Every structure is written in C-alpha cells, then in structure tokens.
MIFI-461456 format. One line per field, with one value per residue: residue number from 1; x, y, z of N, C-alpha, C, O, CB in turn. Coordinates in steps of 0.001 Angstrom, whole numbers, plus 500000, padded with zeros to 6 digits. Glycine has a CB too. Layout:
<rs>
guvo: NUM:...
nxx: X:...
nyy: Y:...
nzz: Z:...
caxx: X:...
cayy: Y:...
cazz: Z:...
cxx: X:...
cyy: Y:...
czz: Z:...
oxx: X:...
oyy: Y:...
ozz: Z:...
cbxx: X:...
cbyy: Y:...
cbzz: Z:...
</rs>
This chain:
<rs>
guvo: 1:2:3:4:5:6:7:8:9:10:11:12:13:14:15:16:17:18:19:20:21:22:23:24:25:26:27:28:29:30:31:32:33:34:35:36:37:38:39:40:41:42:43:44:45:46:47:48:49:50:51:52:53:54:55:56:57:58:59:60:61:62:63:64:65:66:67:68:69:70:71:72:73:74:75:76:77:78:79:80:81:82:83:84:85:86:87:88:89:90:91:92:93:94:95:96:97:98:99:100:101:102:103:104:105:106:107:108:109:110:111:112:113:114:115:116:117:118:119:120:121:122:123:124:125:126:127:128:129:130:131:132:133:134:135:136:137:138:139:140:141:142:143:144:145:146:147:148:149:150:151:152:153:154:155:156:157:158:159:160:161:162:163:164:165:166:167:168:169:170:171:172:173:174:175:176:177:178:179:180:181:182:183:184:185:186:187:188:189:190:191:192:193:194:195:196:197:198:199:200:201:202:203:204:205:206:207:208:209:210:211:212:213:214:215:216:217:218:219:220:221:222:223:224:225:226:227:228:229:230:231:232:233:234:235:236:237:238:239:240:241:242:243:244
nxx: 061685:059817:057817:056791:059177:059791:058029:056430:054246:052528:054716:056305:058677:059961:062137:062419:060241:060150:059132:060608:060236:057695:056187:054011:053059:055373:056929:059115:060499:061480:064629:064669:066133:065835:065774:066372:066035:066812:067142:069773:069050:066471:065482:066311:068398:067472:065075:066217:067560:065396:064101:066049:065828:067295:066722:064009:060713:058611:055953:053876:054713:056976:057027:058121:058286:055528:055022:054613:057285:058503:060021:060506:060497:061901:063372:066201:066547:065386:066979:069340:068876:069235:071357:073699:075558:077435:078304:080832:082426:083232:086205:087208:089864:091697:092566:091743:090447:089386:087677:085677:084832:083583:080734:079712:080718:079305:076894:077207:078587:081184:084289:085444:083640:082484:084762:085489:083378:083872:086296:085434:083717:085537:087115:085257:084918:087408:089403:090973:093760:094334:093664:095124:095955:096129:093056:092703:094617:093827:092925:090350:088526:089093:088407:085662:084821:085495:083701:081298:081632:081660:079034:077653:078560:077017:074710:072327:068811:067881:069585:070941:072097:073875:074667:076942:079122:080027:082445:084367:086888:086581:087101:086764:084157:082807:083214:081781:079180:078728:078713:076461:074442:074742:074112:071469:070286:071175:071216:068857:068528:066988:067568:068127:068845:070273:071007:072621:073269:072194:072876:073918:071632:070074:071603:071580:069127:065799:063460:062275:062108:061243:062189:061306:061838:061201:058955:057319:057339:056942:056900:058065:058731:062183:063084:060802:060411:062750:062742:060211:059037:056323:055940:056952:058971:060399:061250:062876:064926:065986:066939:068994:068898:070037:068669:068593
nyy: 868666:866626:864883:861361:858930:856213:853276:850703:847836:845566:843756:840633:838141:834936:832362:829303:827569:829515:832643:835707:838355:840782:843409:845985:848817:851174:854313:856447:859559:862197:863669:863060:861582:858434:856354:852942:850935:848441:845301:842810:840469:841285:841789:843977:844294:842532:843788:846091:845023:844133:846556:847670:846119:843829:841518:839380:839814:837547:838036:840875:844283:846654:850084:852579:855906:855723:853674:850220:848037:845536:842341:841028:842713:845709:846136:846572:849124:850743:850093:851304:853862:854004:853392:851536:851315:849133:847521:846351:847122:845983:846332:846940:845432:847610:851072:853766:855847:854471:852704:854427:855466:853361:852980:854929:854086:851659:852705:853758:856150:858262:859996:863461:864896:862965:862031:864341:864551:862357:863139:865381:864241:862664:864694:865966:864065:864024:862513:862979:862943:860307:859134:857643:855479:851943:850444:848321:848598:850393:851882:850798:852906:854681:853058:852808:855405:855619:853734:855055:857333:856058:855311:857795:859285:858459:859809:859036:858627:857451:856479:853764:852679:850413:849917:851781:852960:851347:850001:851933:854438:857386:859764:859068:858121:860470:861966:860438:860661:863445:863739:862262:863825:866070:865183:864583:867049:868942:867750:866484:863760:860705:859036:855892:854498:851884:851198:850308:852039:854166:856793:857720:857507:859488:861759:861858:861105:861837:860514:857540:853979:851215:847911:844646:841297:840878:842440:845587:847690:850313:853671:856970:860560:861100:862181:861908:859110:858266:859687:859427:856705:854593:851896:849255:847527:849024:851085:849623:848821:851311:852175:850415:847953:844863:842649:842553
nzz: 629540:627286:625057:625141:624478:624573:625507:627450:627360:629148:629644:629955:631016:630625:631676:630730:632813:634656:635698:635303:635060:635224:634124:633734:632560:631517:630927:629089:628954:626694:627221:629896:632789:633691:636318:637240:639920:642414:644207:643642:641083:640630:638138:636687:634713:632787:632024:630909:628677:627194:626643:625041:622870:622598:623960:623571:624695:626578:626486:625655:624639:623149:622586:620362:620004:619891:618106:617631:618183:616302:616616:614358:612246:611309:613627:613743:612636:614576:616791:616033:616665:619274:622160:624151:627180:628988:632140:631929:629338:626009:624284:620987:619095:618310:617661:619986:618622:616338:617605:618555:616158:614998:615266:613561:611117:610646:610145:607726:607509:606537:605846:606310:607946:609593:610929:612253:614015:615662:616881:618264:620171:621585:622693:624346:626323:627434:626154:623985:623796:623717:621324:619422:620798:621525:622205:623941:625854:627706:630878:633213:633709:631607:629431:629844:629383:626682:625675:626203:624591:622112:621820:622055:619891:617798:618099:619719:620435:622690:625566:627138:630250:632078:635172:634976:636304:638316:638718:638747:639507:641616:640068:637302:637443:638081:635739:633882:634982:634771:632011:631361:632543:630913:628262:628586:629368:627449:624934:624773:625133:626020:628950:630369:633278:634976:638251:641329:643194:645486:646124:643712:642147:643355:642770:639951:638640:637391:637679:639213:639126:641036:641226:642290:642763:640070:639671:639198:641759:642747:641393:640574:640982:641663:644199:645726:645782:647099:649499:650597:650361:649343:649684:651828:651016:649171:650874:652612:650888:650138:652613:652877:654131:655494:654660:651949
caxx: 061216:058628:056997:057238:059991:059776:057069:056160:052869:052323:055932:056706:059793:060143:063234:061800:058981:060307:058865:061605:059862:056311:056081:052939:053271:056438:057171:060385:060305:062637:065389:064523:066991:064926:066537:065764:066761:066280:068194:070259:068069:065110:065044:066677:069150:066579:064209:067016:067807:064133:063907:067035:065482:068259:066001:062598:059850:057712:054671:053886:055301:057725:056669:059104:057515:054152:054898:055020:058534:058449:061309:060630:060521:062211:064060:067541:066448:065118:068167:070359:068529:069471:072709:073858:076871:077304:079229:082165:082361:084233:086955:087709:091319:092192:092822:090621:089717:088633:086582:084592:084400:082908:079291:079428:081014:078234:075757:077562:079124:082618:084744:085958:082602:082370:085970:085410:082436:084568:087268:084672:083239:086714:087506:084249:085146:088787:090118:091599:095178:094452:092982:095939:096349:095330:091977:092804:095610:093259:092416:088907:087805:089260:087618:084248:084589:085505:082429:080259:081851:081299:077581:077165:078909:075936:073584:071144:067667:067766:070847:070786:073306:073726:075698:078085:080254:080176:083833:085242:087383:085712:087300:086110:082719:082293:083198:080643:077935:078559:078347:075071:073622:074838:073381:070049:069832:071538:070952:067506:068550:066317:068534:067586:070000:070178:072044:072370:073806:071133:073413:073979:070253:069635:072351:071424:067863:064594:062340:062772:061260:061811:061815:061563:061434:060645:057742:057424:056685:056458:057708:057695:059878:063259:063111:059628:060638:063831:062462:058909:058521:055016:055974:058001:060096:061193:061874:063935:066043:066574:067679:070148:068753:070845:067826:068901
cayy: 867355:866724:863718:860007:858334:854758:852793:849263:847431:844166:842973:839519:837351:833631:831481:828014:827723:830545:834021:836568:839759:841125:844862:846422:850037:852119:855251:857155:860830:862865:864529:862625:860496:857512:855337:851669:850435:847223:844372:841864:839452:841833:841900:845278:844153:841887:844849:846967:844336:844139:847919:847907:845210:842726:840363:839371:839474:836401:838643:842326:845015:847895:851099:853639:857018:855292:852572:848925:847557:844099:841666:840428:843724:847075:846254:847124:850562:851379:849918:852265:855148:853812:852943:851010:851166:848135:847621:845955:847226:845294:847191:846297:845357:848676:852293:854463:856558:853533:852191:855408:855633:852144:853152:855717:853247:850698:853485:854235:857500:858314:861323:864406:865288:861876:862026:865510:864234:861461:863920:866239:863425:862320:865876:866200:863102:864095:861363:863333:862583:858846:858635:856673:854392:850706:850516:847245:848963:851450:851561:850559:854169:855184:852205:853132:856673:855310:853071:856086:858126:855223:855386:859162:859809:858089:860692:858239:859259:856799:855948:852799:852538:849307:850049:852253:853453:850513:849564:853048:855337:858576:860734:858600:858073:861844:862357:859748:861250:864784:863588:861807:865022:866962:864683:864683:868443:869758:867047:865950:862303:859976:858148:854861:854130:850844:851404:849842:853101:855110:858154:858070:857714:860809:862800:861895:860769:862645:859603:856235:852785:850211:846538:843640:839966:840971:843259:847012:847930:851686:854604:858360:861467:860506:862620:861341:857682:858059:860323:859033:855551:854129:850460:848924:846913:850139:851754:848753:848894:852656:852222:849537:846859:843697:841623:842504
cazz: 629100:626448:624815:625447:623428:624693:626504:627452:627622:629515:629410:630817:630517:631260:631325:631031:633553:635689:635297:635940:634908:634871:634244:632844:631778:631838:629836:629206:628261:626104:628107:631287:633262:634371:637030:637614:641073:642991:644612:642644:640717:640565:636744:636126:633461:631816:631509:630052:627410:626450:626151:623990:621776:622548:624503:623190:625828:626402:626123:625743:623518:623339:621599:620144:619434:619702:617160:618144:617607:616064:616548:613035:611188:611698:614903:613582:612397:615867:617625:615632:617264:620696:622464:625503:627799:630053:633259:631471:627885:625201:623379:619780:619053:617434:618421:620608:617567:615516:618434:618584:614773:614539:615145:612367:609950:610376:609649:606398:607561:606296:605476:607304:608904:610562:611749:613119:615086:616587:617661:619172:621284:622376:623458:625382:627396:627889:625605:622717:623809:623629:620130:618694:621700:621429:623196:624918:626870:628545:632211:633229:633587:630247:628536:630007:628691:625248:625371:626182:623379:620970:621696:621892:618576:616873:618432:620022:621094:623994:626065:628213:631054:633018:636214:634192:637102:639513:638900:638414:640536:641710:638989:636079:637702:638006:634323:633267:635483:634210:630611:631336:632770:629763:627091:628894:629413:626295:623680:624810:625089:627089:629590:631253:634091:636005:639261:642691:644032:645835:646055:642292:641706:643841:642053:638503:637989:637577:637916:639632:639187:641931:640900:643319:642297:638725:639641:639438:643053:642694:640618:640779:641023:642454:645596:646393:646020:648059:650789:651144:649619:649801:649958:652780:650308:648656:652014:653101:649943:650230:653873:652796:655094:655142:654078:650522
cxx: 059963:057994:057640:057978:059812:058759:056874:054693:052849:053522:056068:057887:059916:061445:062803:060459:059021:060054:059813:061233:058393:056122:055038:053359:054383:056592:058412:060309:061611:063300:065300:065555:066140:065761:065711:066620:066088:067417:068656:069207:066653:064612:065450:067370:068323:065642:064978:067262:066544:063872:064839:066883:066550:067581:064532:061736:059005:056313:054805:054611:056058:057308:057749:058406:056115:053954:055394:056275:058472:059853:061525:060797:060828:062999:065422:067506:066201:066339:069250:070050:068662:070937:072790:075321:076694:078368:080666:082183:083506:084890:087409:089233:091884:092363:091542:089781:088838:087494:085400:084002:083500:081409:078879:079664:079857:076957:076059:078140:080642:083032:085087:084915:082443:083576:085996:084460:083082:085511:086572:084193:084394:087141:086539:084473:086598:089664:090933:093073:095404:093970:093791:096357:095512:094299:092107:093884:095072:092958:090908:088101:087901:088419:086133:083907:084607:084187:081291:080395:081412:079795:077137:077486:077831:074673:072299:070023:067460:069124:070570:072123:073072:074895:076992:079294:080599:081610:084842:085714:086541:085869:086569:084602:082108:082220:081999:079330:077689:078153:076898:074124:073578:074014:071880:069564:070028:071283:069557:067436:067769:067297:067796:068773:069635:071325:071623:072711:072739:071625:073513:072582:069751:070322:071888:069989:066746:063427:062903:061689:061975:061267:062176:060975:060679:059395:058078:056630:056132:057398:057206:058915:060925:063202:061940:059848:061678:063512:061165:058333:057208:055035:057162:059197:060998:061943:063047:065161:066752:067396:068935:070095:069476:070011:068089:070326
cyy: 867514:865354:862396:859439:856827:854366:851291:849014:845927:843260:841854:838817:836072:833018:830075:828231:828872:831933:834943:838038:839873:842609:845344:847664:850900:853064:856076:858400:861411:863772:864175:861542:859624:856404:854094:851081:849172:846286:843489:840805:839956:842017:843173:845137:843463:842915:845756:846324:844267:845514:848227:846934:844137:841429:840462:839021:838244:836868:840146:842967:846246:848847:852175:854746:856552:854109:851279:848449:846041:843529:841018:841462:845094:847239:846945:848635:851319:851266:850927:853675:855102:853433:852480:850990:850233:848341:847318:845970:846466:846308:846383:846387:846334:849925:852838:855153:855599:852883:853137:855597:854480:852347:853968:854903:852318:851401:854118:855631:857458:859777:862218:864799:864230:861858:863223:865261:863326:862262:864853:865460:863003:863493:866132:865293:863052:862975:861714:862932:861082:858291:857592:855472:853140:850652:849448:847494:849997:850948:851340:851827:854764:854383:852523:854450:856483:854657:854082:856962:857362:855221:856809:859747:859486:858914:859916:859085:858704:856211:855040:852622:851467:849326:850628:852685:852541:850083:850692:853809:856610:859562:860309:858508:859463:862327:861728:860403:862630:864704:863137:862987:865893:866472:864722:866122:869171:869079:866434:864440:861739:858964:857177:854249:853044:851062:850790:850937:854162:856551:858613:858331:859090:861934:862976:861873:861756:861787:858238:855166:851772:848836:845612:842318:840041:841805:844725:847338:849352:852527:856009:859250:860958:860898:862041:859870:857469:858625:859852:857851:855058:852671:850137:848266:847975:850815:850940:848813:850237:852785:851359:848407:845613:842563:841487:842052
czz: 628253:626298:625176:624236:623395:625746:626363:627754:627907:629304:630435:630173:631335:630780:631724:631693:634551:635106:636048:635863:634542:635163:633246:632061:632354:630659:630151:628330:627724:627128:629569:631596:634174:635006:637312:638721:641584:643358:643462:642369:640583:639136:636051:634766:632385:631194:630564:628688:626548:625859:624990:622827:621547:622955:624100:624403:625526:626016:626266:624579:623985:622226:621562:619369:619043:618781:617778:617411:617504:616031:615188:611930:611783:612977:614754:613394:613699:616772:617284:616105:618788:620903:623895:625908:628994:631124:632836:629943:627209:624272:622166:619747:618011:618287:619066:619540:616770:616303:618408:617189:614307:614304:613937:611101:609623:609927:608294:606355:607431:606142:606654:608342:609987:611493:612701:614285:616124:617474:618645:620393:622182:623254:624604:626587:627852:627385:624361:622657:623668:622299:619357:619541:621464:622551:624275:625969:627847:629945:632146:633056:632202:629258:628640:629326:627171:624849:625303:624934:622137:620736:621347:620523:617539:617104:618709:620618:622491:624348:627253:628924:632109:633993:635619:635003:638274:639777:638717:639649:640534:640565:637725:636256:637573:636564:633618:633696:634875:632743:630476:631567:631524:628578:627332:628756:628085:624952:623641:624756:626279:627654:630499:631989:635097:636982:640588:643697:644284:645732:644605:641748:642136:643065:640612:637997:638320:638073:638260:639549:640079:641567:642054:642846:640964:638588:639848:640698:643140:641845:640883:640714:642013:643919:646380:646728:647114:649442:651423:650368:650223:650251:650870:652109:649698:649787:652551:652200:650055:651509:653822:653790:654598:654564:652583:650292
oxx: 059155:057664:058832:057470:059697:058632:057118:053998:053120:053376:055962:058084:059968:061808:062823:059630:058024:060694:059825:061847:057901:055923:055178:053962:054343:056406:058718:060086:062694:062632:065807:065822:065774:066382:064513:067790:064946:068537:068000:068554:065723:063449:064994:066979:068457:065435:064452:067184:066618:063468:064473:067703:066689:067831:063898:062005:058720:055587:055728:055064:055811:057242:058229:057988:055588:052845:056469:056326:058397:060769:062612:061192:060106:063275:065759:068349:066742:066701:069998:070874:068261:071665:072053:076205:075903:079219:081606:081974:084596:084210:087930:089819:092456:092311:090429:088554:087661:086459:084255:082807:082752:080877:077822:078911:079464:076047:075271:078187:081308:082210:085033:085260:082286:083430:086477:084710:082869:085521:087076:084256:084254:087488:086957:084247:086985:090567:091525:093582:096541:093874:093203:097030:094309:094647:091665:094052:095803:092762:090270:087100:086921:087795:085423:082825:083826:083619:080417:079397:080854:079336:076330:076760:077739:073681:071296:070268:066933:069743:070026:073157:072173:075977:078047:080394:081386:081972:086035:085050:085854:084880:085833:083849:081019:081274:081293:078466:076559:077342:076188:073122:072522:073297:071103:068552:069159:071148:069123:066406:067878:067806:066950:069602:068790:072487:070441:072476:072424:070880:073224:072375:069079:069695:071810:069669:066745:062538:063897:060522:063163:060057:063209:059781:059668:058821:059007:055401:054993:058544:056085:060015:060582:063267:062073:059514:061514:063973:061026:057259:057006:054239:058249:060326:062221:063138:064087:066294:067982:068441:069845:071137:069511:070569:067840:070764
oyy: 868416:864716:862307:859465:856230:855041:850701:849858:845116:842129:842091:838881:836105:833144:829711:828991:829159:832335:834964:838873:839159:843008:845128:847544:851302:852660:856362:858312:861142:864544:864916:860681:860023:855608:854174:850763:848871:846453:843428:840304:839163:842363:843442:845780:843774:842917:846152:846998:844334:845628:848953:846920:843609:840374:841503:838026:837940:836172:840638:842290:846792:848458:852623:854554:856937:853585:851242:848454:845348:844146:840514:841129:845580:848367:847814:849347:852406:852229:851355:854579:856027:853184:852958:850691:850508:849224:847948:844931:846328:847049:845277:847313:845940:849844:852428:855058:855885:852547:852709:855858:854618:851937:853732:855011:852196:850767:854911:856248:856701:860681:861812:865016:864559:861690:863114:865705:863499:862079:865084:865958:862984:863308:866477:865695:862137:862524:860826:862614:860636:857072:856736:854563:853246:850800:849653:846686:850435:849754:851658:851835:855290:854948:852508:854596:857111:854984:853977:857294:857950:855139:856999:860616:860161:858747:860107:860126:859386:855528:855486:852437:851596:848821:850007:852773:852925:849823:850440:853827:856888:860146:861102:858786:859618:863022:862390:860668:862949:865505:863584:863128:866388:867255:864876:866383:869925:869759:865927:863882:862237:858119:857577:853564:853255:851106:850753:850788:854959:857433:859770:859268:859777:862943:864097:862553:862410:862260:857812:855410:851504:848608:845773:842219:839368:841879:845063:847269:849561:852148:856216:858778:860444:860033:861722:859426:856594:858089:859870:857968:855099:852265:850687:848422:847839:851088:851497:848851:850293:853434:851543:847941:845352:841606:840429:841952
ozz: 628474:627298:625471:623115:622325:626768:625310:628319:627022:628841:631638:628959:632564:629611:632900:631193:635214:634134:637279:636528:633668:636310:632042:630994:633516:629511:631308:627123:628244:627817:630411:630757:635280:634302:637585:638505:641235:642877:642422:643284:640436:638930:634940:633792:631201:629980:629524:627661:625321:624702:624066:621909:620444:622372:624269:625075:624368:625305:626915:623656:625060:621060:622602:618227:617999:618674:618378:616182:618518:615488:614903:610812:612653:613385:615557:613939:613903:617448:618162:615959:619493:619942:624758:625104:629897:631018:633321:629317:627765:623563:622306:620307:616995:619514:618736:619548:616549:615727:618257:617051:613339:613273:613352:610134:608463:609392:607778:605290:608137:606292:607814:609503:611163:612704:613829:615405:617324:618691:619744:621517:623405:624420:625709:627728:628580:628089:623747:621582:623516:622154:618697:619056:621225:623723:625406:626883:628735:630169:631143:632339:631673:628360:627635:628757:626456:623807:624442:624294:621211:619597:620437:620039:616514:616396:618021:621227:623370:623533:628263:628281:632941:633691:635752:634457:639139:640925:638551:640685:639551:640122:637139:635322:637020:636194:632857:632860:634503:632278:629575:630866:631130:627956:626390:628106:627648:623935:622606:624377:627399:626918:631298:631389:635966:636579:640930:644896:643400:645303:644300:640977:641367:642742:640109:637023:639363:638781:637672:639856:639900:641591:642704:642564:640760:637501:640582:640703:643556:641605:641348:640428:643078:644793:647561:647827:647964:650450:652646:649778:651437:651097:650697:652575:649710:649671:652903:652680:650064:651503:654630:654252:653396:654028:652005:649146
cbxx: 060940:058973:056617:056037:061460:061184:055716:057053:051935:051191:057171:055524:061109:058950:064582:062708:058650:061719:057381:062957:060732:055262:057465:051659:051986:057786:055941:061594:059652:062225:064953:063082:068275:063861:067069:065649:066837:065309:067710:071567:068090:065056:063587:067587:070441:065762:063613:068354:068335:062962:064126:068434:065270:069473:066145:062346:058945:057652:053501:054517:054221:059286:055284:060376:058243:053375:055668:053878:059757:057711:061415:059426:059173:060980:064239:068241:065329:063886:068713:070511:067100:068522:073724:073265:077481:077404:078806:082556:082389:083596:088170:087094:091770:091213:093441:091122:090699:089561:087049:085095:085617:083114:078756:080287:082280:077954:075381:076383:078709:083008:083713:086469:081259:082235:087217:084958:081177:085349:088173:083475:082496:087868:087576:082844:084716:088821:089138:091466:095821:093675:092658:097164:096219:096245:090632:093079:096869:091993:092759:088512:088321:090735:087859:083883:085647:086697:082116:080336:083325:081794:076909:077747:080255:075610:073345:071505:066403:066654:071818:070264:073705:073649:075982:077660:079950:079315:084149:084533:088883:085981:088790:086667:082437:083174:084516:080645:077973:079853:079278:074838:074165:076283:073821:069771:070565:072978:071987:066728:070010:065016:069590:066764:070555:070228:072340:073186:075050:070616:074795:074665:069336:069930:073827:072141:067438:064212:061394:063315:060976:061498:062506:060956:060558:060359:056747:056913:057671:056328:057660:056984:059428:064589:063088:058381:061085:065101:062415:057927:059557:053996:056064:057456:059591:060300:060845:063434:065550:065468:066787:071394:067264:071595:066357:068675
cbyy: 866434:867315:863689:859098:858686:854205:853523:848535:847787:843630:843878:838521:838162:832690:831907:827162:826438:830480:834411:836355:840446:840242:845562:846706:850842:851383:856171:856241:861827:863671:865901:862100:861042:856921:855900:850685:851504:846541:843507:841210:838378:843160:841781:846029:843372:840758:845670:847301:842926:843720:848926:847806:846001:843010:840287:838366:840657:835557:838097:842759:845420:847646:851722:853110:857612:856405:852874:847899:848008:843787:840620:839578:843756:847816:844875:846470:850861:850742:848510:852257:855550:852722:854051:849606:852565:846714:846677:844538:848690:844122:847824:846946:843916:848940:853354:855488:857280:852462:851975:856756:855743:851035:853795:856979:852430:849852:854570:854189:858203:857482:861980:865644:865517:860524:862033:866736:863571:860371:864733:866859:862190:861894:867101:865980:861734:864104:860263:864817:863072:858201:859785:857350:854837:849452:850380:845945:849494:852006:852689:849890:855155:855140:850727:853196:857709:854385:851997:856956:858521:853800:854923:860042:859244:856606:861682:857118:859066:855690:857092:851445:853892:847943:848667:853380:854840:849295:848450:853992:855665:859290:860909:857243:857494:862790:861936:858246:861351:865601:862592:860711:865832:867115:863252:864163:869187:870135:865965:866508:861776:859278:858958:853764:855358:849393:852901:848566:853729:854830:858230:856952:856613:860954:862474:860764:859376:863345:859522:856311:852190:850547:846075:844066:839278:839637:842791:847835:847679:852280:854272:858537:862894:860901:864147:861499:856986:858685:861813:860219:854412:854305:849649:848019:845962:851154:851990:847319:848672:853745:851770:850316:846548:843204:841937:843864
cbzz: 630309:625069:623413:625839:623625:625052:626363:628484:626413:628751:629453:631052:630566:630954:632028:631930:634281:636313:635567:635301:633843:635672:633999:633644:631707:632156:629607:628794:629190:624863:627932:631555:634012:633378:638325:636384:642183:642021:645755:643106:641709:641288:636677:637098:633702:632488:632661:630727:627673:627358:627274:624560:620495:623465:626061:622036:626185:627688:627009:627032:622529:623331:621921:619373:618205:619194:615875:617997:618456:614754:617645:612747:610428:611825:615524:612401:611393:616546:617475:614139:616871:621280:622208:625604:628234:629475:634371:632022:627465:624389:624101:618515:618740:616221:617513:621649:616627:614961:619876:619137:613861:615548:616374:612348:610190:611620:610656:605538:608868:605031:604657:606617:608187:609842:610857:612322:614515:615816:616728:618443:620763:621460:622548:624817:626951:629357:625275:622481:625085:624747:619220:618157:623157:621486:622510:624213:626206:627913:633221:634511:634587:629840:628855:631490:629107:624891:626423:627458:623256:621179:623000:622961:618126:617016:617301:620976:620267:623988:626460:627671:631714:632274:636879:633353:637623:639391:637932:637476:640315:642990:638696:635665:639101:638828:633621:633647:637013:634360:629919:632403:633959:629350:626749:630306:630508:626387:623467:623693:625091:626577:630391:630451:634820:635379:639438:642988:643381:647251:646735:641486:642268:645355:642067:637922:638385:636261:636676:641048:637743:643410:639601:644702:643357:638238:640708:638214:644206:644111:639100:642111:641406:641885:645676:645512:644725:647539:650621:651110:649605:648704:648633:653856:649215:647927:653125:653207:648502:650190:655023:653000:655343:656356:654333:649878
</rs>
C-alpha cells in the first residue's frame, strides 16, 4: 500500500430536515481494501454514493489525489477514474461482450486493442464462453461478474462495491471475492467495500470503518476492529446482537 487516493473532509448529508450522515475525515489508500460496515440505515450506501460523486454532500468535500472535487467542474473526469458495482446491477439489452465493452466506448476507445482488453477481462472472470449471450438472460451470479468486468476493463483507480455478493451463491461469491483481492494486490486498485457480512469483511478487508446512525463510530485495521472493538455499539454489531 502507498499513498492516499481518496479522502473526505467534514461530510454531512441531509434529506430535508433530517441529517442522515456526518463523517469527518476518512482516507482510502492505494491497494487497500477498505470495508464499511454497520446496521441497515447507518448511512453506508449514502457515503458510498458521495465518494463516487453520484450524491452531492450537504457540506464538506471529497478530495481525489489531494485535489478538491467540485460537483460543478471536473467531476466527470474523476468519475471515469472510478467504478462501482452495486448489489443488483443493470444489464444493457445487448450481448455480454457489448456490456463489458460499453465503458471503453464511452471513453472513446475502439479497435482491436480495446476488444482484446474486453476478452481478457471476460476470461479472468470465467465469462469468455458467454460473450455472445444476451446479458439479460444471465443468472444473478453471472450478471454480477459481468458488472464487475464492465468496471474493471476501464482500469479504475478506485473500485466501489455495494454489497456485491449478498444475493449470490457461494461459487459466484467466491469468484467475486478472489477478483477483488487480485485487483487490490496486483493492480493497486483502492477498493471500498460496503458489506453487512462480518465474515466477508474479515476475509477481504485490510481496514474497517463502522457506521452507526450516520456517524463514524470507530475505524482501524480489520482484525483489531473485529477482535477488540473499542465501542460497545461496534462490539454489539460484530456479535450479531438482535438489537440490530
């Protein structure tokens, strides 16, 4: 791991009069898998959308490589250096190959080199035999792998994952997890993973942030947070208490 790729400063988010998120300083390092855990309604997905520049914060700022990212200027250029895979990805009404090729097309990439990159990513995720299949006929696990390939083919610096395996069978979940490890270790991608699965967080992440009622309660190395949490709310969540 090396330098900080993404960081926040004084982020808040309101929906009407209700404050749903208040997170001061978070930083995400190159090649690190940073997990965000917490009960439903704690603000995890809202924070992810703000980091991915989809949702504008009510206050505060997001910095990318130290530069403040404005929602009025330069946002698209930064977004194209990031990618997100959600819990239920949308497949375009075309083939698997064209779904994965889409991200390169919108970046103006064409020709044999681009197509070779698509086929390489499909092969890495075990999808090469499906490249001509209509994407909307895929199983849920296959569609999730296509969604991941569609992002990774663009070579993002930051990969956002919002509960990416929650609806998958064990085989497809394992493929997704192994690919996440690989892109972090071998491509130096910064991964930000929202998950409710404590076991997945332990398997995959290097660093954990625990959110509760829109607040950052504590963060630290994954094993430290899961084995010796400092706050009782974190400990309760890690134990799986029914209060959540």
